[in-house]
N, C-alpha and C positions, 0 to 999 in steps of 0.2 A: 504493499499500499504505499502510496506516495503522498507524504505530508509536507506542507509547505506553510509557511507564515501567512495568515490571512485567508486560509481556505476554511470554508464552513464544514463542521462535523457535527456528528449525533453521538451522544453517549449511550452505550449500550448495555453498561453494567455499572453498579454502585449507587450511591445515594442520589445522584443526579440522573437517573436512568430516563431516557426520553427527551432530554433537553438538548438544544442546538445551540451552537456559538461559534465564535472565530478563533483561531488559534493565534495566540499572542507570542509565545515563545516555545522553542524546541530545545531539548536536551538529548542529542543523539547518543551520547556516551551511555546515558542511563534508561534510555528509551522512553522519556517521559515528556509531557507536552503541557503548556498551560493553555487553558481555554477561557475567554473572557465570561464572567460571572459563573463559572462552573468550579466547584470544589473551593468554595469560600471558607476562609479560616480567619479567627481573630488574632491579631498580633498586637502585643503590648509594646508601645514605643516610649523610650525614656525621652523626657523633655531636654532640648538642647537650645542652643542660640538661633539656629534656623527653625526648628519645628516645635511645635507646641507640646507635642507627646500626647498620651492616651491611648486609647484601644482603636486600632484601624482593622477594617475587614478588606482582605485582599486575596486574589486567586492564588491557589496552591497547584502543584504539578499532580498530573494524573497519568496512569500508565496508557501508552499508545495503543496497547491491545483492548482498551476499553472504549475505543471510539471507531466510528464508521465514518469515511469520507462521503459526504452529501454530493459534493460537486461532480464526483467520478460517477456516482449512480444515476445522476439527472442525465449526463451525456450518454450512458449507456441504454437508459429508457427510451432517449430520443432517437437513437440509433436502431434499436430494435423495433420501434414503431413505424420506421420509414420502410423496413423490409416487406 
């Protein structure tokens, strides 16, 4: 499966099963990806001169075997329909 930054994917397993989103980041070494608004976690940030600090929600990595490429399946359906 070819995964690139910006491609639409659908989550096929886990707590966010059935949701769709756009790939934000890929870690090829660990075979993990970050999807927009999927697998949200709470991160406690310490206050600094630049940041106010507090609790921030952000995306966490999810294994790439738990996603399905939506852009590829749409192309395949269009090609199959033309035959």
